[in-house]
C-alpha positions in Angstrom: -19.1 -17.5 -28.5 -15.8 -16.1 -27.0 -16.3 -14.3 -23.7 -16.3 -10.6 -23.2 -15.2 -8.4 -20.4 -18.8 -8.5 -19.1 -19.1 -12.3 -19.2 -19.2 -13.5 -15.5 -15.9 -14.8 -14.2 -17.1 -18.5 -13.9 -18.3 -18.7 -17.3 -14.9 -17.2 -18.5 -13.1 -20.1 -16.6 -15.4 -22.7 -18.3 -14.5 -21.3 -21.5 -10.8 -21.4 -20.9 -11.3 -25.1 -19.7 -12.7 -25.9 -23.0 -9.8 -23.9 -25.1 -6.8 -25.4 -23.0 -8.1 -28.5 -21.2 -4.7 -29.9 -20.5 -3.0 -26.8 -19.2 -2.2 -26.5 -15.7 -4.8 -24.4 -13.7 -4.0 -25.3 -10.0 -0.8 -26.0 -8.3 -0.7 -26.9 -4.6 1.2 -29.0 -2.0 -1.5 -31.6 -2.4 -1.4 -31.9 -6.1 -2.2 -30.3 -9.5 -5.4 -29.8 -11.7 -5.4 -29.4 -15.4 -8.1 -27.0 -16.6 -10.2 -30.1 -17.6 -10.0 -31.8 -14.1 -10.7 -28.2 -12.3 -13.8 -27.8 -14.5 -15.1 -31.4 -13.8 -14.5 -31.3 -10.1 -16.3 -27.8 -9.9 -19.3 -29.5 -11.9 -19.5 -32.2 -9.5 -19.7 -29.7 -6.4 -22.4 -27.8 -8.5 -24.4 -30.9 -9.0 -24.4 -31.6 -5.1 -25.2 -28.1 -4.2 -28.2 -27.8 -6.7 -29.5 -31.2 -5.3 -29.2 -29.6 -1.9 -31.3 -26.5 -3.0 -28.6 -23.9 -3.6 -29.0 -21.4 -6.2 -28.9 -17.7 -7.1 -28.6 -15.3 -4.2 -27.7 -18.1 -1.8 -24.6 -18.1 0.2 -22.4 -21.2 0.4 -19.8 -21.4 3.1 -16.4 -21.9 1.5 -15.3 -24.4 4.3 -12.0 -25.4 2.9 -8.3 -24.5 3.4 -6.0 -22.8 0.7 -4.9 -25.1 -2.1 -6.8 -27.6 -4.5 -10.0 -27.9 -2.5 -10.3 -24.1 -2.3 -10.2 -23.7 -5.9 -12.5 -26.4 -6.6 -15.1 -25.1 -3.9 -14.9 -21.6 -5.2 -15.6 -22.5 -8.8 -18.0 -25.2 -7.9 -20.1 -22.8 -5.8 -20.4 -20.3 -8.8 -21.3 -23.1 -11.4 -24.2 -23.7 -9.0 -25.2 -20.3 -9.4 -24.8 -19.6 -5.8 -22.2 -17.2 -4.0 -19.3 -18.1 -1.8 -19.2 -17.0 1.7 -15.4 -16.3 2.4 -14.5 -16.7 6.2 -11.3 -17.3 8.1 -11.7 -20.9 9.3 -9.2 -20.3 12.0 -11.7 -17.7 13.7 -13.2 -18.6 17.0 -16.6 -20.7 16.7 -18.6 -17.9 18.0 -17.7 -15.4 15.3 -18.2 -18.2 12.7 -21.6 -18.5 14.0 -22.1 -14.6 13.9 -21.0 -14.5 10.4 -23.2 -17.5 9.0 -26.3 -16.0 10.7 -25.5 -12.5 9.3 -25.2 -14.1 5.8 -28.1 -16.4 6.2 -25.9 -19.2 5.0 -27.4 -23.0 5.0 -25.1 -24.5 2.6 -21.2 -25.4 2.6 -18.5 -27.0 0.6 -15.9 -29.4 2.4 -13.4 -31.9 1.5 -15.3 -34.9 3.2 -17.7 -36.0 5.7 -15.5 -35.4 8.7 -14.9 -31.9 7.8 -18.3 -31.2 7.2 -19.4 -32.6 10.4 -16.6 -30.5 12.2 -18.1 -27.4 10.2 -21.6 -28.1 11.5 -20.4 -28.5 15.2 -18.5 -25.4 15.0 -21.1 -23.3 13.6 -24.0 -24.8 15.4 -25.8 -25.2 12.2 -27.1 -27.9 10.0 -25.5 -27.2 6.6 -26.2 -29.1 3.4 -22.9 -29.5 1.9 -20.8 -30.7 -1.0 -17.6 -32.5 -1.3 -14.8 -31.0 -3.2 -13.1 -34.3 -3.8 -15.5 -35.8 -6.2 -13.7 -36.3 -9.5 -16.5 -35.5 -11.9 -20.3 -35.0 -11.8 -22.8 -38.0 -12.4 -24.5 -36.4 -15.4 -24.0 -33.5 -17.7 -24.1 -30.2 -15.3 -23.4 -27.0 -17.4 -22.4 -24.0 -15.3 -25.4 -21.8 -14.1 -26.6 -19.1 -16.5 -25.4 -16.4 -14.1 -27.3 -12.9 -14.4 -24.8 -10.0 -14.2 -26.3 -8.4 -11.3 -26.4 -11.4 -9.3 -24.5 -12.0 -6.1 -20.8 -13.2 -6.6 -19.5 -13.5 -3.1 -19.9 -12.2 0.5 -17.0 -11.1 2.5 -17.0 -9.4 5.9 -15.1 -6.5 6.9 -14.7 -4.8 10.4 -17.7 -2.6 11.6 -17.9 0.6 13.6 -21.2 -0.6 15.4 -19.3 -3.7 17.0 -20.8 -6.1 14.3 -18.8 -7.1 11.1 -20.2 -5.8 7.8 -21.0 -8.3 5.1 -19.9 -6.9 1.7 -21.8 -8.1 -1.2 -20.1 -8.1 -4.5 -22.0 -8.8 -7.8 -20.8 -10.6 -10.7 -21.0 -7.5 -13.2 -18.6 -5.6 -10.9 -16.3 -8.7 -10.4 -16.2 -9.5 -14.2 -15.1 -5.7 -14.9 -12.4 -5.7 -12.4 -11.0 -9.1 -13.3 -10.7 -8.0 -17.0 -9.2 -4.9 -16.0 -6.7 -6.4 -13.5 -5.6 -8.9 -16.0 -4.8 -6.4 -18.5 -3.1 -4.2 -15.8 -0.6 -7.0 -14.8 -0.3 -8.3 -18.4 -1.3 -11.6 -17.7 -1.2 -14.5 -20.2 -1.5 -18.1 -20.3 2.1 -18.5 -19.8 2.1 -17.0 -16.3 2.4 -18.9 -13.1 0.8 -16.6 -10.4 1.8 -17.0 -6.6 -1.4 -17.9 -4.4 -0.2 -16.1 -1.1 -3.0 -14.4 0.3 -5.2 -16.0 3.0 -8.6 -17.5 1.7 -10.7 -14.9 3.6 -8.8 -12.0 2.1 -10.3 -10.8 -1.1 -6.7 -10.4 -2.7 -6.9 -14.2 -2.9 -9.4 -13.7 -5.6 -7.4 -11.2 -7.4 -4.5 -13.6 -7.4 -6.6 -16.6 -8.8 -9.3 -15.2 -11.0 -7.5 -13.1 -13.7 -5.0 -15.9 -13.7 -7.6 -18.5 -14.6 -9.5 -16.3 -17.1 -6.3 -15.9 -19.1 -5.2 -19.6 -18.9 -2.3 -19.3 -16.4 -1.6 -21.4 -13.3 -2.4 -20.4 -9.9 0.4 -21.7 -7.5 -0.5 -22.1 -4.0 2.2 -21.8 -1.3 1.8 -24.0 1.7 2.7 -21.5 4.3 2.3 -17.9 3.7 4.0 -16.9 7.0 7.4 -17.6 5.8 10.0 -14.9 5.4 10.7 -13.2 2.1 14.0 -15.0 2.0 12.4 -18.4 2.5 9.9 -17.6 -0.4 12.6 -17.2 -2.9 13.5 -20.9 -3.5 9.7 -21.6 -3.8 9.4 -18.8 -6.3 12.4 -20.1 -8.2 11.2 -23.8 -8.2 7.8 -23.0 -9.4 8.9 -20.6 -12.0 6.5 -17.9 -10.4 6.2 -14.8 -12.7 3.8 -12.7 -10.7 3.3 -12.1 -6.9 0.9 -9.9 -5.2 2.1 -9.3 -1.6 1.1 -7.3 1.5 3.0 -4.0 1.4 4.8 -4.6 4.7 5.9 -8.0 3.6 7.4 -6.6 0.5 8.9 -3.8 2.5 10.6 -6.3 4.5 11.8 -8.2 1.4 13.3 -4.8 -0.1 15.2 -4.0 3.3 16.3 -7.7 3.4 17.6 -7.7 -0.4 19.5 -4.2 0.7 21.3 -6.0 3.5 22.0 -9.1 1.6 22.0 -8.2 -2.0 21.3 -11.1 -4.4 19.4 -11.8 -7.5 15.7 -12.8 -7.5 14.3 -15.8 -9.3 14.7 -15.2 -13.1 11.2 -15.9 -14.0 9.7 -13.1 -11.6 8.6 -10.4 -13.9 6.0 -8.4 -11.8 5.3 -7.7 -8.2 2.1 -6.3 -7.0 1.8 -4.7 -3.5 -1.2 -3.4 -1.6 -3.2 -3.9 1.7 -1.4 -1.1 3.5 0.5 2.1 2.8 4.0 1.7 1.5 7.0 4.0 1.7 8.9 5.7 -1.3 12.3 4.8 0.3 11.5 1.1 -0.2 10.3 1.5 -3.7 13.7 3.4 -4.5 16.0 0.9 -2.9 14.0 -2.0 -4.8 14.3 -0.3 -8.1 17.6 0.8 -7.7 18.7 -2.7 -7.2 17.2 -3.7 -10.6 14.4 -5.8 -9.2 11.0 -6.5 -11.2 8.8 -3.6 -11.5 6.3 -2.9 -8.8 2.8 -1.9 -8.9 1.4 -0.5 -5.7 -2.5 -1.1 -5.4 -5.2 0.5 -3.4 -8.7 -0.6 -2.8 -11.6 -1.7 -0.5 -13.7 -4.8 -0.2 -16.5 -2.4 -1.4 -14.7 -1.5 -4.4 -14.2 -5.0 -5.5 -10.5 -5.3 -4.2 -8.5 -2.8 -6.2 -9.5 0.7 -7.3 -6.3 2.5 -8.1 -2.7 1.6 -8.9 0.6 3.4 -9.1 3.9 2.5 -11.0 6.1 5.4 -11.0 8.2 6.5 -14.0 11.8 6.9 -13.5 11.6 10.7 -13.2 8.9 10.3 -10.8 10.9 7.7 -8.6 14.0 10.2 -8.8 11.6 13.3 -7.8 10.9 11.6 -4.2 12.8 13.6 -1.6 12.6 11.3 1.3 10.6 8.5 2.9 6.9 9.6 1.6 4.0 7.4 1.3 3.9 5.8 -2.0 0.9 7.5 -3.7 -2.4 5.9 -4.5 -1.9 6.6 -8.2 -4.7 6.8 -10.7 -8.1 4.8 -11.0 -8.4 1.8 -12.9 -10.4 1.5 -16.0 -14.1 1.8 -15.0 -13.2 3.5 -11.7 -14.1 7.3 -10.9 -12.3 8.8 -8.1 -13.5 12.0 -6.5 -11.7 14.2 -3.9 -14.6 16.0 -2.0 -15.1 18.3 0.7 -17.7 17.8 3.5 -20.3 19.6 1.2 -19.5 17.1 -1.5 -17.9 19.7 -3.7 -14.8 18.7 -5.5 -11.8 19.9 -3.5 -9.4 22.3 -5.4 -6.1 20.9 -6.7 -3.6 20.3 -3.8 -6.4 20.5 -1.1 -7.3 17.7 1.2 -10.8 15.9 0.9 -12.2 12.5 1.3 -11.9 9.9 -1.3 -15.1 8.8 -3.0 -15.2 5.9 -5.4 -17.6 5.4 -8.2 -18.1 3.3 -11.3 -18.4 -0.5 -12.2 -16.2 -1.3 -9.3 -18.6 -0.9 -6.6 -20.1 -3.7 -4.7 -23.9 -4.1 -4.4 -23.8 -3.1 -0.7 -23.9 -4.8 2.6 -25.7 -8.1 2.4 -29.1 -7.7 4.0 -28.2 -4.2 5.6 -30.0 -1.7 3.5 -29.4 1.1 6.3 -25.9 0.5 6.3 -25.7 0.4 2.5 -27.3 3.8 2.4 -24.9 5.2 4.6 -22.0 4.5 2.7 -23.1 4.0 -0.8 -24.4 7.3 -1.5 -25.8 9.3 -4.7 -23.3 10.0 -7.2 -24.0 13.9 -8.1 -21.4 13.7 -10.9 -22.8 10.5 -12.8 -23.7 10.8 -16.3 -26.9 8.9 -15.9 -29.3 9.0 -13.0 -29.1 6.4 -10.3 -25.3 6.3 -10.0 -23.6 5.7 -6.8 -20.3 6.4 -5.2 -18.8 4.9 -2.0 -17.5 6.9 0.9 -14.0 5.5 1.6 -13.3 7.4 4.6 -9.7 8.1 3.5 -8.3 11.5 3.2 -6.5 12.4 0.0 -5.1 15.1 -2.0 -4.2 15.4 -5.7 -1.9 18.1 -7.3 -2.6 19.2 -10.9 -1.6 16.3 -13.3 -0.4 14.4 -10.2 -1.4 11.1 -8.6 -3.8 10.7 -5.6 -1.8 10.8 -2.5 -3.2 9.3 0.9 -3.1 11.6 3.9 -4.9 9.6 6.6 -8.3 8.4 7.7 -11.2 10.5 8.2 -12.8 8.2 10.8 -11.4 5.7 13.3 -10.6 2.9 10.8 -6.9 1.5 10.5 -5.3 -1.3 9.0 -3.6 -4.0 11.2 -1.6 -6.6 9.4 -3.2 -5.7 6.1 -6.8 -6.0 7.7 -9.3 -3.3 7.9 -10.2 -2.8 11.5 -13.0 -0.4 12.9 -11.5 0.7 16.4 -15.1 1.0 17.5 -15.7 -2.8 16.8 -12.8 -3.7 19.2 -13.9 -1.3 21.8 -17.4 -3.0 21.8 -15.8 -6.4 22.3 -13.5 -5.2 25.1 -16.5 -3.4 26.7 -18.6 -6.6 26.6 -16.3 -8.1 29.3 -18.3 -7.7 32.6 -15.3 -6.1 34.5 -14.7 -3.4 32.0 -16.6 -0.1 32.6 -14.7 2.2 30.0 -12.5 1.4 27.2 -10.7 3.2 24.4 -8.6 1.7 21.5 -6.0 3.2 19.5 -3.6 2.2 16.7 0.0 2.8 17.8 3.4 2.7 15.9 5.4 -0.3 16.6 8.5 -1.8 15.0 6.6 -4.4 13.0 4.0 -2.2 11.9 0.8 -0.7 13.7 -0.5 -2.5 16.7 -3.8 -2.1 18.6 -3.6 -0.7 22.2 -6.3 -0.7 24.4 -6.9 1.3 27.8 -9.5 0.0 29.8 -11.2 1.0 33.3 -12.1 -1.8 35.4 -14.8 -2.3 38.2 -13.6 -1.6 41.8 -12.0 -4.8 43.2 -11.7 -6.5 39.9 -8.8 -9.0 39.6 -8.8 -9.0 35.8 -5.2 -8.9 34.3 -4.4 -7.8 30.7 -3.3 -11.4 29.5 -6.8 -12.6 31.0 -8.5 -10.0 29.0 -6.7 -10.9 25.8 -7.4 -14.6 26.2 -11.1 -13.7 26.6 -11.1 -11.8 23.4 -9.2 -14.4 21.5 -12.0 -16.8 22.3 -14.5 -14.7 20.4 -12.5 -12.7 17.8 -9.6 -13.1 15.2 -6.1 -12.3 16.4 -5.8 -9.1 14.5 -8.6 -7.5 16.2 -7.2 -8.3 19.8 -5.3 -5.5 21.1 -1.5 -6.4 21.5 -1.2 -4.2 24.4 -3.7 -3.8 27.2 -3.4 -1.1 29.9 -6.0 -1.5 32.7 -6.8 1.4 34.9 -9.2 2.6 37.7 -10.6 5.3 35.2 -9.7 6.8 31.9 -8.6 10.3 31.6 -11.4 12.5 30.3 -12.2 16.3 30.1 -14.9 17.9 32.3 -17.2 17.7 29.1 -16.7 13.8 29.3 -14.4 13.5 26.0 -11.3 11.4 26.3 -8.1 13.1 27.0 -5.7 11.2 24.9 -2.7 13.2 25.9 -3.2 12.0 29.5 -3.2 8.1 28.5 -0.1 6.4 29.8 2.3 5.2 27.2 1.4 1.4 26.1 4.1 -1.1 26.8 4.6 -2.3 23.2 5.4 -5.9 22.7 
């Protein structure tokens, strides 16, 4: 039976492996996999995980780097019926331990015994693990019969309480989004799609899964910190047809091409951007130069990656009067977007309100955190049937009559740093945990290379703590994007008589 849009993603990939077994599924610096090899190695992972007791609703640490092992591990976990836990393996050991405890993770996939032992040492856990190097299972191992509502994956985002939030995405929502994105990007089995995003970033799933469900090849670049000009030869050599890039990276590319005009690789037909707000001036210079069409996307981990998209018609592009923010656009199929006031009433056209998302895109909630889930996933008063939910994005938007959604700013203290969502309160909590810190405030400040985190902290009397020492302390427990780029130490923070921070009295940060 042919799969439908509601068929869980791993079962659609298994079906594709049966249709085109000799087509290339994965290309990476360490080698290639046909769909047949991809499927058989994933079944071998599933066999080991099932023998170790992993199954539905269990999380499995995806303890591998980007490339062939990541692809095999991801699909193998799903074939076992379990859910991958997506983490940054370069995070400090203490953070890895925190994430595994929060997710209740007891299993992992790893390339070999040495890598598995390293994971166990770093996480302080006895992990039952499966190898991603086994070529085939020892017996017939069909993929698990996955229930649509079961857990598909867990990915952590920054939390305002100082603790990361484990977002739990279900298979039904993932299947719907993957089918929609494959159609939105026009993917076919002829496409070679760049695998650029970091493995702990949900965009990595958006790059790979629609590609595999339509029979194309996911092509992993070895180094995703190379410049756009350095990326171009790789795109040409691999005949890449679709790229999905962080908006600031694409913006850098657009400016570089304007300074040094040149044709882009001939196979490139589509550019997708997202993870941060873009500028219409970059879109204009890119389009005017005749480069491939750009789709600007917006979404959240809680909305299963992408919720809205924007691709302006020529008349829209010509109507931009300056350097505005690229609009958020229109909701994808199956997504509902509401602009609501504080009383949850629809804001009048052209008025500002908070963006709420609803529909099949929504995650199940926060894994093991029912209280937090109920705070952000609230009842949808506009739903056609009882029990509908909507997610409070915290983003302020507006929509003119007949126009796209337009981003205005955050309704809370959440910001984007290098494409990562960051709760300023989480960073403040980490800084305040240092024994010499008595008061702290963290803000996002504009800098040449994009927003940076800046911290102002009051220290105890007689402390010899330096800004560099504080940053090194934070780097030992947090990923780099959560560590303030600039730290200003003070005797006390300026506050009003009522105890509120006086931001105007803060000294200007010495930006790096």
